[in-house]
Backbone bond lengths (Angstrom), bond angles and torsions (degrees), N, CA, C in turn:
res aa  C-N    CA-C-N  psi(-1)  N-CA   C-N-CA  omega(-1)  CA-C   N-CA-C  phi
1 M - - - 1.461 - - 1.533 109.00 -
2 A 1.310 116.45 136.43 1.456 121.49 -177.37 1.522 110.60 -71.03
3 P 1.339 116.66 154.93 1.477 118.87 178.91 1.525 113.39 -61.08
4 V 1.341 115.85 -33.59 1.474 118.59 179.45 1.517 110.38 -65.56
5 E 1.332 116.96 -42.23 1.460 120.54 178.87 1.532 110.88 -66.65
6 Q 1.333 117.18 -36.93 1.455 120.06 177.04 1.526 111.46 -64.26
7 D 1.331 116.84 -40.24 1.469 120.10 177.57 1.525 111.39 -65.44
8 A 1.327 115.99 -41.76 1.467 119.40 178.45 1.522 111.08 -64.89
9 L 1.346 116.45 -40.28 1.457 120.55 177.97 1.525 110.96 -65.14
10 A 1.339 116.74 -39.63 1.464 120.38 178.14 1.519 111.17 -64.53
11 V 1.329 116.95 -39.45 1.460 120.50 178.84 1.527 110.65 -65.96
12 R 1.345 117.26 -43.64 1.469 120.39 178.28 1.524 111.35 -64.61
13 E 1.329 116.05 -38.24 1.460 119.08 178.06 1.523 111.47 -66.20
14 Q 1.313 117.02 -39.31 1.456 120.25 177.78 1.529 111.43 -65.81
15 L 1.319 116.54 -41.31 1.463 119.63 177.02 1.521 111.40 -64.08
16 F 1.321 116.33 -39.16 1.463 119.90 178.35 1.534 110.99 -63.10
17 H 1.324 117.07 -45.81 1.463 120.15 -179.93 1.533 111.48 -66.24
18 E 1.319 118.02 -36.21 1.459 120.53 177.11 1.527 111.28 -66.21
19 R 1.328 116.70 -40.09 1.453 119.77 178.90 1.527 111.10 -67.10
20 V 1.324 117.65 -41.93 1.465 120.81 177.21 1.525 110.64 -62.94
21 R 1.334 116.38 -41.00 1.463 120.21 178.30 1.522 111.62 -62.53
22 E 1.328 117.28 -40.89 1.457 120.21 178.03 1.524 111.33 -64.95
23 Y 1.326 117.58 -41.20 1.459 120.40 177.80 1.522 111.23 -62.91
24 I 1.323 117.42 -40.96 1.464 120.74 -179.74 1.533 110.45 -66.26
25 I 1.329 116.64 -42.44 1.468 120.07 179.59 1.526 110.59 -64.76
26 C 1.321 117.34 -43.54 1.471 120.62 178.42 1.523 110.96 -62.51
27 A 1.332 116.91 -41.41 1.464 120.41 179.31 1.524 111.11 -65.28
28 L 1.321 117.71 -41.58 1.465 120.60 179.41 1.523 111.55 -66.64
29 L 1.332 116.99 -41.66 1.464 120.19 178.65 1.525 111.40 -63.91
30 F 1.339 116.39 -44.10 1.459 118.98 -179.45 1.525 110.96 -69.37
31 A 1.331 118.14 -36.40 1.467 120.29 177.28 1.526 110.80 -63.50
32 S 1.327 116.99 -39.95 1.467 120.28 177.62 1.526 110.91 -64.36
33 L 1.335 117.08 -44.58 1.463 120.32 178.02 1.521 111.38 -64.52
34 Y 1.323 117.47 -37.72 1.467 120.77 -179.55 1.525 110.67 -65.75
35 I 1.334 117.12 -43.03 1.468 120.06 179.10 1.524 110.57 -64.73
36 L 1.338 116.83 -42.63 1.460 120.50 178.24 1.527 111.45 -62.36
37 C 1.325 117.30 -44.37 1.469 120.95 179.45 1.524 111.57 -67.63
38 H 1.325 117.22 -32.91 1.467 119.80 176.92 1.527 110.70 -63.77
39 F 1.315 117.38 -43.07 1.464 120.13 177.50 1.526 111.27 -65.92
40 I 1.328 116.76 -36.68 1.466 119.67 179.38 1.527 110.96 -66.11
41 I 1.325 117.22 -45.55 1.466 120.35 -177.67 1.524 110.96 -68.98
42 T 1.325 117.68 -42.99 1.471 119.84 178.53 1.530 111.93 -66.38
43 H 1.332 117.74 -24.44 1.463 119.79 177.40 1.526 111.62 -73.68
44 F 1.324 117.38 -39.19 1.457 121.15 -177.50 1.527 113.23 -96.12
45 K 1.323 118.47 -8.22 1.469 120.43 -177.06 1.515 110.41 -76.80
46 K 1.310 115.81 141.05 1.455 120.84 175.76 1.516 109.79 -74.90
47 H 1.325 116.24 138.44 1.456 121.08 179.98 1.529 109.22 -80.06
48 T 1.326 115.48 125.42 1.462 121.74 -180.00 1.516 110.53 -96.78
49 D 1.314 114.92 167.49 1.459 119.53 -177.58 1.517 112.78 -72.23
50 F 1.344 117.22 -27.74 1.457 119.47 -177.13 1.523 112.28 -98.52
51 A 1.322 118.21 9.39 1.457 119.91 -177.43 1.518 111.91 -70.64
52 A 1.332 116.98 -28.00 1.463 119.74 -177.57 1.522 113.00 -91.66
53 V 1.313 118.39 -2.69 1.454 120.97 -179.18 1.520 108.24 -89.99
54 H 1.331 116.84 124.45 1.464 120.49 -172.39 1.531 112.27 -90.51
55 D 1.325 118.26 -23.66 1.454 119.75 -176.04 1.525 111.37 -110.21
56 D 1.296 117.95 22.73 1.449 121.60 -178.76 1.519 109.10 -101.61
57 E 1.292 116.24 146.30 1.461 121.06 -179.52 1.518 111.94 -68.10
58 D 1.320 116.90 -39.42 1.462 119.75 178.87 1.522 111.66 -65.17
59 A 1.334 117.01 -35.85 1.463 119.60 177.71 1.525 110.93 -66.30
60 A 1.333 117.41 -40.17 1.463 120.58 178.69 1.519 110.79 -65.99
61 V 1.334 117.13 -41.48 1.468 120.71 177.33 1.518 110.74 -63.80
62 N 1.326 116.19 -39.55 1.454 119.89 178.65 1.526 111.57 -64.37
63 R 1.329 117.44 -39.10 1.463 120.06 179.01 1.529 111.24 -69.45
64 I 1.331 117.58 -37.00 1.468 119.82 177.80 1.518 110.96 -66.77
65 A 1.330 117.01 -43.74 1.466 120.25 177.39 1.524 110.94 -64.23
66 L 1.328 116.81 -36.25 1.460 119.91 176.76 1.526 111.31 -64.29
67 G 1.327 116.84 -39.57 1.465 120.09 176.84 1.520 112.37 -64.92
68 L 1.329 117.43 -40.63 1.467 120.34 178.00 1.528 111.83 -65.91
69 C 1.330 116.71 -41.43 1.460 119.57 178.24 1.526 111.39 -67.71
70 T 1.335 116.72 -35.84 1.460 119.92 176.97 1.521 110.85 -65.83
71 F 1.329 116.93 -41.09 1.458 120.96 176.77 1.525 111.07 -61.19
72 T 1.336 116.60 -43.83 1.461 120.45 -179.86 1.523 111.45 -64.64
73 L 1.342 116.76 -42.33 1.461 119.78 178.41 1.527 111.43 -65.99
74 A 1.335 117.18 -36.35 1.466 120.10 177.08 1.530 111.20 -64.78
75 V 1.329 116.69 -39.82 1.468 119.89 177.21 1.526 110.78 -65.60
76 A 1.345 116.99 -42.15 1.464 119.87 178.44 1.527 111.54 -63.97
77 L 1.329 116.48 -41.98 1.465 119.52 178.05 1.527 111.41 -66.23
78 G 1.335 116.59 -37.30 1.459 119.71 175.20 1.519 112.35 -64.61
79 A 1.327 116.98 -38.02 1.470 119.84 177.38 1.523 111.57 -66.24
80 V 1.343 117.20 -34.33 1.461 120.16 178.54 1.526 110.88 -71.45
81 L 1.330 116.84 -40.70 1.465 120.96 -175.60 1.521 113.73 -85.58
82 L 1.319 117.83 -6.44 1.458 119.10 -174.56 1.529 112.23 -70.28
83 L 1.309 117.19 -39.70 1.468 119.45 179.31 1.533 112.19 -65.96
84 P 1.341 120.37 -48.10 1.479 118.05 173.99 1.528 113.19 -60.93
85 F 1.338 116.80 -36.08 1.462 119.17 177.89 1.528 111.32 -64.26
86 S 1.328 117.32 -38.79 1.466 120.89 178.00 1.520 111.00 -65.38
87 I 1.345 116.57 -42.80 1.464 119.75 -179.11 1.529 110.93 -66.34
88 I 1.331 116.40 -44.23 1.467 119.65 -178.51 1.522 111.17 -66.32
89 S 1.327 117.33 -42.13 1.464 119.80 179.01 1.530 111.58 -63.71
90 N 1.333 116.73 -38.00 1.469 119.31 177.22 1.521 111.15 -64.83
91 E 1.330 117.68 -41.65 1.459 120.65 179.06 1.524 111.45 -66.86
92 V 1.322 117.21 -36.52 1.468 120.27 178.37 1.522 110.46 -66.36
93 L 1.336 116.68 -42.62 1.469 119.46 178.10 1.522 112.45 -65.11
94 L 1.335 116.85 -36.18 1.459 119.23 177.60 1.532 112.04 -71.46
95 S 1.316 116.81 -30.68 1.462 120.01 179.78 1.524 112.24 -77.62
96 F 1.355 116.59 -36.41 1.464 120.67 -178.62 1.536 108.97 -126.93
97 P 1.312 117.68 74.30 1.476 119.10 -175.72 1.522 113.89 -72.00
98 Q 1.330 118.13 -23.34 1.460 121.23 -175.65 1.524 112.77 -102.57
99 N 1.325 117.02 4.54 1.467 119.48 -179.05 1.518 109.85 -77.59
100 Y 1.336 116.00 127.07 1.468 120.19 -175.65 1.527 111.47 -74.23
101 Y 1.330 118.15 -29.38 1.459 121.32 -171.00 1.518 113.63 -82.12
102 I 1.300 117.97 -6.51 1.471 119.83 177.78 1.520 111.77 -118.96
103 Q 1.312 117.11 15.38 1.460 119.78 179.14 1.523 112.42 -72.63
104 W 1.345 116.28 -12.00 1.471 118.26 177.40 1.531 111.39 -72.67
105 L 1.341 118.10 -15.14 1.464 121.35 174.80 1.523 109.51 -83.43
106 N 1.307 116.50 67.60 1.457 120.65 -176.53 1.528 110.69 -106.52
107 G 1.307 114.51 177.41 1.457 119.38 -179.13 1.513 113.85 -67.87
108 S 1.325 116.45 -30.31 1.466 119.19 179.37 1.523 111.37 -65.08
109 L 1.342 116.74 -40.18 1.472 120.20 177.94 1.516 111.01 -64.72
110 I 1.330 118.12 -44.92 1.470 120.89 -179.56 1.523 110.38 -64.73
111 H 1.332 116.53 -41.43 1.472 119.65 178.75 1.532 110.73 -63.99
112 G 1.323 116.68 -40.88 1.458 119.27 177.27 1.516 112.61 -65.21
113 L 1.333 117.44 -38.10 1.462 120.36 177.30 1.523 111.61 -65.37
114 W 1.336 117.32 -39.80 1.462 120.23 177.09 1.531 110.87 -63.26
115 N 1.325 117.41 -42.11 1.461 120.30 179.34 1.525 111.33 -64.70
116 L 1.325 117.09 -42.03 1.465 120.13 179.76 1.518 111.58 -66.69
117 V 1.324 116.94 -41.07 1.462 119.81 179.16 1.523 110.63 -65.69
118 F 1.321 116.78 -40.49 1.465 119.75 178.17 1.537 110.93 -64.32
119 L 1.327 117.36 -42.77 1.459 120.97 179.81 1.518 111.66 -65.44
120 F 1.338 117.12 -48.31 1.459 120.58 -177.92 1.529 111.76 -70.33
121 S 1.334 117.76 -29.00 1.461 119.50 176.43 1.518 111.18 -66.49
122 N 1.322 117.01 -45.72 1.463 119.67 176.80 1.523 111.53 -63.90
123 M 1.333 117.08 -40.02 1.458 120.10 179.95 1.527 111.07 -66.30
124 S 1.331 117.16 -40.53 1.455 120.11 178.73 1.521 111.73 -68.08
125 L 1.324 115.31 -39.36 1.459 119.51 -178.07 1.522 112.45 -70.31
126 V 1.319 116.43 -41.29 1.470 120.50 -173.68 1.522 111.86 -87.80
127 F 1.331 117.66 -34.60 1.464 119.49 -169.91 1.525 113.73 -118.56
128 L 1.332 118.33 -51.86 1.469 120.23 -167.67 1.521 113.00 -69.71
129 M 1.330 118.29 -46.13 1.466 119.68 -179.44 1.523 112.80 -66.39
130 P 1.346 120.00 -45.77 1.471 117.76 173.92 1.523 113.02 -63.17
131 F 1.332 117.18 -36.64 1.457 119.69 178.96 1.524 111.08 -64.74
132 A 1.327 117.73 -41.68 1.465 120.35 179.03 1.526 111.15 -63.53
133 Y 1.335 117.55 -39.37 1.463 120.14 179.94 1.534 111.21 -68.00
134 F 1.331 116.59 -51.29 1.464 119.40 -178.85 1.527 111.77 -67.92
135 F 1.328 116.97 -27.57 1.462 119.82 179.82 1.523 111.31 -69.71
136 T 1.327 117.55 -38.39 1.466 119.87 177.28 1.530 111.89 -72.54
137 E 1.330 117.51 -26.30 1.460 121.16 -179.84 1.525 113.31 -89.65
138 S 1.324 117.79 -11.30 1.465 120.42 -176.07 1.522 110.72 -79.39
139 E 1.328 114.75 158.17 1.464 122.36 177.71 1.520 112.62 -128.97
140 G 1.313 117.86 -1.42 1.454 120.49 -177.19 1.516 111.37 91.21
141 F 1.326 115.76 154.69 1.459 120.27 179.04 1.524 110.74 -69.52
142 A 1.311 114.63 159.78 1.462 120.22 177.56 1.527 109.98 -65.69
143 G 1.329 115.38 132.18 1.457 120.71 -178.57 1.505 114.26 97.72
144 S 1.350 117.86 -9.44 1.465 119.87 178.64 1.520 109.10 -76.62
145 K 1.328 114.88 149.64 1.452 120.69 -175.99 1.509 109.24 -78.14
146 K 1.314 117.03 132.63 1.455 123.25 -178.44 1.525 109.46 -109.49
147 V 1.318 114.16 155.76 1.459 119.51 176.32 1.517 108.93 -74.67
148 G 1.294 116.14 129.83 1.445 120.46 178.06 1.501 113.54 79.45
149 D 1.315 121.24 19.43 1.453 124.65 179.05 1.516 108.15 -89.71
150 P 1.331 119.39 105.18 1.459 120.18 -176.55 1.510 113.62 -73.09
151 A 1.340 117.21 -14.83 1.463 118.56 -176.44 1.515 111.73 -75.13
152 R 1.331 118.01 -20.32 1.454 121.62 -176.57 1.511 108.77 -105.10
153 V 1.296 116.91 115.48 1.457 122.36 -179.35 1.510 108.32 -96.81
154 P 1.338 120.15 130.28 1.465 121.29 -179.03 1.507 111.37 -66.59
155 L 1.320 115.35 146.63 1.449 121.20 -178.93 1.519 112.56 -82.60
156 C 1.346 118.45 -22.65 1.443 121.31 -179.52 1.520 109.00 -140.06
157 P 1.337 117.92 159.00 1.464 118.62 -179.19 1.518 113.25 -62.04
158 L 1.351 118.26 -33.91 1.447 120.15 -179.79 1.520 112.20 -67.16
159 C 1.340 115.76 -35.62 1.460 119.11 179.76 1.522 112.50 -73.99
160 G 1.317 117.59 -14.41 1.453 120.28 -178.19 1.509 113.99 -92.39
161 S 1.292 119.99 1.70 1.453 121.43 179.32 1.521 109.75 -70.47
162 P 1.340 117.68 147.37 1.471 119.57 -179.22 1.522 113.01 -61.97
163 L 1.344 116.98 -35.28 1.460 119.25 -179.72 1.519 111.48 -65.86
164 T 1.335 116.67 -40.16 1.463 120.29 178.70 1.519 111.42 -65.29
165 Q 1.320 116.33 -43.03 1.466 119.77 177.38 1.522 111.37 -63.99
166 L 1.329 116.10 -38.20 1.462 119.55 177.96 1.524 111.42 -63.21
167 L 1.332 116.93 -44.82 1.462 120.77 178.97 1.522 111.44 -64.70
168 Q 1.330 116.67 -38.36 1.465 119.43 178.22 1.526 111.32 -65.26
169 G 1.336 116.79 -40.87 1.462 119.45 177.95 1.514 112.54 -65.31
170 I 1.340 116.63 -40.30 1.467 120.05 179.11 1.522 111.00 -68.06
171 M 1.339 117.11 -41.40 1.455 119.48 179.36 1.521 111.64 -65.72
172 A 1.346 117.10 -33.51 1.458 119.30 175.77 1.529 110.55 -62.65
173 R 1.312 116.38 -40.00 1.468 119.16 176.90 1.526 111.58 -68.82
174 V 1.327 116.71 -37.13 1.470 120.12 177.47 1.522 110.35 -62.56
175 Y 1.325 117.36 -43.31 1.468 120.41 178.80 1.528 110.97 -61.92
176 E 1.325 116.59 -44.38 1.462 119.38 -179.85 1.528 111.10 -64.62
177 T 1.324 116.95 -42.78 1.458 120.34 179.36 1.524 111.31 -64.18
178 S 1.331 117.59 -40.36 1.457 120.84 179.19 1.523 111.12 -64.32
179 V 1.327 116.54 -40.66 1.462 119.91 178.72 1.522 110.87 -65.82
180 V 1.340 116.85 -41.42 1.464 120.14 179.02 1.526 110.69 -63.92
181 L 1.329 117.27 -42.49 1.457 120.28 177.74 1.526 111.84 -64.55
182 L 1.329 116.56 -39.60 1.465 120.11 177.72 1.524 111.01 -63.31
183 L 1.330 116.92 -45.35 1.466 120.03 178.61 1.531 111.68 -64.23
184 L 1.348 116.22 -38.67 1.461 119.23 177.78 1.527 111.27 -66.18
185 S 1.328 117.05 -39.38 1.469 120.07 177.80 1.519 111.32 -64.73
186 L 1.331 115.95 -42.92 1.463 119.19 177.29 1.518 112.03 -63.50
187 L 1.340 116.31 -37.20 1.462 119.97 178.32 1.526 111.02 -65.27
188 V 1.315 116.83 -45.11 1.467 119.78 -179.66 1.527 111.04 -66.00
189 L 1.339 116.64 -44.98 1.458 119.05 178.44 1.524 111.76 -63.71
190 G 1.330 117.15 -37.22 1.459 119.85 176.89 1.514 112.75 -64.62
191 M 1.342 115.88 -40.96 1.462 119.07 177.34 1.527 111.28 -64.69
192 V 1.343 116.27 -40.11 1.466 119.17 177.76 1.520 110.61 -65.84
193 W 1.328 116.94 -39.58 1.468 120.77 179.03 1.527 111.19 -64.09
194 V 1.329 116.31 -42.41 1.460 119.89 178.95 1.535 110.64 -65.66
195 A 1.344 115.77 -43.05 1.464 118.65 178.89 1.519 111.43 -63.85
196 S 1.335 116.74 -39.03 1.462 119.38 177.12 1.516 111.67 -66.89
197 A 1.340 116.90 -35.93 1.466 119.54 178.12 1.523 111.70 -69.08
198 I 1.349 115.77 -32.96 1.467 118.12 179.11 1.529 110.72 -73.15
199 V 1.341 115.95 -41.68 1.463 119.41 -177.13 1.523 110.83 -71.02
200 G 1.341 116.32 -50.75 1.462 119.10 -178.69 1.515 110.79 -149.88
201 N 1.296 117.75 108.77 1.464 122.42 -177.34 1.530 108.82 -95.40
202 D 1.327 115.22 73.82 1.444 119.73 178.71 1.521 109.15 -137.03
203 A 1.312 115.36 175.74 1.474 119.72 -177.54 1.523 111.84 -68.56
204 A 1.333 117.19 -31.72 1.465 119.46 179.83 1.524 111.50 -66.84
205 S 1.336 117.19 -38.42 1.468 120.06 178.68 1.517 110.77 -67.32
206 R 1.333 116.94 -41.56 1.472 118.87 178.55 1.519 111.06 -68.73
207 Q 1.324 117.75 -35.41 1.458 119.49 178.89 1.523 111.64 -67.93
208 S 1.347 117.22 -31.02 1.462 119.76 179.06 1.516 111.91 -67.74
209 L 1.341 116.87 -25.94 1.464 119.27 177.70 1.519 111.57 -72.08
210 Y 1.308 118.05 -24.82 1.457 120.12 178.66 1.529 112.19 -75.64
211 D 1.336 116.31 -18.88 1.469 120.31 179.62 1.520 110.33 -88.81
212 L 1.331 116.08 51.65 1.458 120.46 -175.48 1.514 111.32 -67.95
213 W 1.334 116.61 -47.55 1.452 120.76 -176.00 1.533 112.23 -74.46
214 E 1.323 116.93 -33.72 1.454 119.75 -174.56 1.525 113.47 -86.32
215 Y 1.336 117.40 -21.31 1.462 118.30 -174.36 1.531 112.82 -125.22
216 Y 1.333 117.38 -51.89 1.452 119.24 -169.84 1.527 113.11 -74.19
217 L 1.331 117.88 -40.20 1.460 119.04 179.21 1.529 112.74 -66.67
218 P 1.348 120.09 -44.64 1.474 117.59 172.34 1.520 113.70 -61.56
219 Y 1.344 116.51 -36.29 1.462 118.98 177.34 1.526 111.37 -66.22
220 L 1.336 117.20 -40.40 1.458 120.89 176.42 1.522 111.10 -63.50
221 Y 1.331 116.25 -41.50 1.457 120.63 178.46 1.525 110.75 -63.08
222 S 1.323 117.54 -40.83 1.461 120.92 179.36 1.528 111.25 -67.63
223 C 1.328 117.17 -39.46 1.473 119.90 179.72 1.524 110.85 -65.69
224 I 1.322 117.23 -41.78 1.467 119.79 179.49 1.519 110.39 -68.50
225 S 1.330 117.58 -36.68 1.463 120.05 175.85 1.526 110.91 -63.64
226 L 1.329 116.71 -41.64 1.465 120.28 177.10 1.516 111.63 -63.42
227 F 1.337 116.57 -39.60 1.465 120.57 177.58 1.529 110.93 -63.64
228 G 1.347 116.79 -40.27 1.460 119.82 177.31 1.521 112.41 -65.35
229 V 1.334 117.02 -38.99 1.467 120.35 177.95 1.522 110.42 -65.97
230 L 1.333 117.88 -40.29 1.463 120.24 178.01 1.522 111.39 -64.59
231 L 1.333 117.61 -40.36 1.466 120.16 175.59 1.525 111.22 -63.17
232 L 1.333 116.02 -39.05 1.463 119.67 178.49 1.530 111.00 -63.72
233 L 1.335 116.90 -43.92 1.460 120.16 178.72 1.523 112.39 -67.55
234 L 1.336 116.47 -28.16 1.462 119.69 -178.35 1.524 112.02 -79.43
235 F 1.331 117.08 -43.25 1.459 120.42 -172.30 1.524 113.63 -94.02
236 T 1.327 118.85 -10.91 1.467 119.59 178.71 1.530 112.10 -65.18
237 P 1.353 120.83 -45.12 1.485 118.42 176.99 1.525 113.09 -61.66
238 F 1.344 117.55 -39.58 1.462 119.39 178.09 1.526 111.19 -64.84
239 G 1.321 116.23 -39.50 1.458 118.91 178.08 1.515 112.65 -65.59
240 L 1.327 116.63 -41.47 1.462 119.50 178.44 1.526 111.70 -65.73
241 S 1.329 117.19 -41.54 1.464 119.74 178.51 1.527 111.33 -64.72
242 T 1.333 117.09 -40.25 1.458 120.04 177.13 1.524 111.41 -66.01
243 M 1.330 116.20 -38.80 1.461 119.79 179.50 1.523 111.10 -64.32
244 F 1.327 117.19 -43.20 1.459 119.68 179.30 1.529 111.18 -68.92
245 T 1.336 116.93 -33.68 1.466 119.07 178.26 1.515 111.39 -66.41
246 V 1.334 116.74 -45.81 1.459 120.65 178.78 1.527 110.89 -65.55
247 T 1.335 116.33 -40.57 1.468 119.58 178.46 1.520 111.30 -63.65
248 G 1.324 117.00 -39.86 1.465 120.35 177.98 1.511 113.12 -65.02
249 K 1.346 117.23 -31.66 1.461 119.96 177.63 1.525 112.28 -75.96
250 L 1.321 117.06 -32.64 1.461 119.97 -176.28 1.521 112.41 -83.09
251 L 1.325 118.07 -37.06 1.457 121.02 -176.64 1.525 111.13 -79.72
252 V 1.297 115.41 149.53 1.459 121.92 177.45 1.532 108.38 -89.32
253 K 1.319 116.79 129.51 1.449 120.66 -178.29 1.533 109.88 -73.07
254 P 1.309 118.31 138.99 1.471 120.51 178.80 1.523 111.94 -71.42
255 R 1.328 115.29 148.14 1.465 121.71 -178.79 1.526 110.26 -111.65
256 L 1.292 116.45 47.92 1.457 120.43 -176.89 1.522 112.57 -84.04
257 L 1.319 117.87 -29.43 1.459 121.61 -174.44 1.524 112.92 -102.33
258 E 1.318 118.68 14.00 1.455 121.06 -179.75 1.534 110.53 -83.12
259 D 1.315 116.09 146.56 1.464 122.85 -179.69 1.524 108.59 -93.23
260 L 1.332 117.36 115.79 1.457 121.72 -178.42 1.528 112.15 -71.00
261 D 1.329 117.45 -35.61 1.468 119.79 178.37 1.524 111.55 -62.74
262 E 1.324 115.03 -40.47 1.466 118.40 177.75 1.513 111.16 -64.10
263 Q 1.332 117.58 -40.09 1.460 120.24 177.70 1.530 111.28 -64.49
264 L 1.352 117.35 -39.72 1.461 120.24 178.81 1.521 111.56 -65.32
265 S 1.331 115.70 -40.55 1.469 118.52 178.38 1.523 111.30 -66.35
266 C 1.309 117.80 -38.30 1.473 121.01 176.51 1.527 110.46 -63.88
267 A 1.342 116.57 -41.38 1.459 119.60 178.45 1.519 111.60 -64.47
268 R 1.346 117.84 -38.37 1.466 120.51 177.53 1.518 111.19 -65.93
269 F 1.333 117.32 -42.44 1.471 120.11 177.23 1.525 111.35 -62.24
270 E 1.321 117.42 -41.51 1.471 120.21 178.00 1.527 110.44 -64.27
271 E 1.347 116.49 -40.69 1.463 119.73 178.67 1.521 111.15 -64.67
272 A 1.325 115.96 -41.03 1.469 119.43 178.34 1.506 111.60 -65.51
273 A 1.344 117.39 -38.72 1.474 120.48 179.17 1.514 110.52 -65.63
274 V 1.342 117.36 -41.91 1.474 119.56 178.98 1.522 110.47 -66.37
275 S 1.350 117.84 -39.35 1.466 121.02 178.68 1.516 111.35 -64.76
276 H 1.351 116.24 -38.68 1.460 119.72 178.35 1.515 111.94 -65.90
277 R 1.332 116.85 -37.82 1.467 119.93 177.84 1.536 111.10 -66.58
278 I 1.326 116.90 -37.89 1.470 119.59 -179.43 1.528 109.79 -69.43
């Protein structure tokens, strides 16, 4: 093999190992965030009556919705922590530029994390959160087989197993949720199309509607981020004032600057007043 081919092969091998390393790091970071968010949600979630039933359709739907909400919370937490992680990694690389063990904190990893967070944020905002809500509220189309429905007798022994009935009930809810999401998407797009036709009925306005992925979703993401920042700026002072008020009520104030002579004189006056009354 020629030296040029060996160099090219070495470069491709290095790129392959760097890409695999980035995928492993991203998977480990997201798995850690997912486990943390799962503990947070299960700590604050209200316990339902069907949560302990393992072969019930409502319990399976509840676990699926819990997984979707945990995924969404993990993505949101990753989006919040990504900027501090980028700043800290940059400072570490500038402080130790020749250290071999921290070279994995490179620009390619940070860029990949930003792309993944942006993709999963849009997916969670547009699809996962509405799907989780409609999925918990769905009951399946009319005529679908339900778990525990005595009126429907299975036609074959395989179709009568509890697992098969459970899967059929869940898929019926998935179909209903998908149809509801599709109709809602068509309704929103139709309203946007009508509004665009009313505002400006030209080719440029219609062409802007085709740039949904390149323009409108990033714009929607930016608007929601701005709304979250405004809520944070609005409610942070109220939260701090409430925290200090509650802390002031719970903590005992120190008595370091009190005058003991004044307290003794007040006690003597009170004693004299009580003696005079008696």
